[in-house]
N, C-alpha and C positions, 0 to 999 in steps of 0.2 A: 705625475704631476709636478711641475717645480713652480713655488712662489718665487717670483723676483720682487723684492723688497729694496724699497728708497725711502730716505728719510730726509726731511727738509724743516725749515722754519721761517715764519715771516713775522712781522708785527701784528700784533692782535688786530689792529684796527684795519688789516689788509686782507683777514682771512678769508671773507666771504668774495671778496674780488678774486683773491688767488685761487679759491675752489672752483670758482667760474671759469677762470682762466685753463686750470688743469681739465676740467671737463671738455673745454674745445681743444686742447691740445695732446697732452699725454693719454687722457681715458679714451679719446675719440681714435686716435692712433692706434693704442694698443688693441682695441675692440675691433678695429678693422684689418689686423694683422692674422693671417692664417695661423692658425694653431692657438691663437689666444682662448682661454677657459674662463675669462670673467677679470673684473677689476674691483678692488675695495680701496676707498680712501678713508682712513682713521685719522681724527682730528680732535686735538684737545688744546685747549689754553691754560698757560701756566705762566705766572709773572709777566704779563703783558705780552707774552708772545704764543703764536699758534703754531703747535707743533703738527706735524702730518708725516703719516705713514701710508705710502703708497705701495699696495699690493696687487700685482699683476700676476693671473695665473695661467701655465703654459703649458703643451702636450709635451715638450721636448726642447731641448737645447737648440735644434735647427730652427724652430718656432720663434724662440728668443732672437737668434740671430736675424731673422727677417725683421725685428724690429728694432733691434739695437746695432746692429752690424756684426763685425767680426770678433770684437772685444766685447764679450757679454757682459763683463764684469765692470765697464764703464757706463756711468748714469748718463741718462739721455736728458738734454736741457733743449729748450726754446728760446726764441729771441728776448723774451719778456721776464723769464726767471729770474735773471740779476736783478730786476727792479724791485721784484717782490723778496727774495730769499737774502736771509741773513747771511749765509754761506752756501757755497755750491760743493755738495760732496762730492768727491769724484768718482766714487766707488758705489756700486748696490751688493746686495747679499742674494744668494741664490739658497733654497731651501727644498728639500724633497718633500713633498706633501702625502701624507696617509689620511685617508678618510675612511672613518666606521660607521657603518648605517646600522 
């Protein structure tokens, strides 16, 4: 399994609205893509900003391509992201996931 990790930040006053927006865009699209194994969004506030870590889990690089396109390292953004985010990070990270039961 592969974890695709994106990070972003918005003003703390926009945190709830941005979280709702992510649910209807990125979360929804990831979950609808064949090969997605789940999505988690981590959030914390710090000095007036809300920081987000968006973690999507994938069965393969091919599954990630179905979501992100050929350049799997490129971050996927939606039209209103620029209205919320303090910066648009161009890249994401991919990590192999090992799970012990």
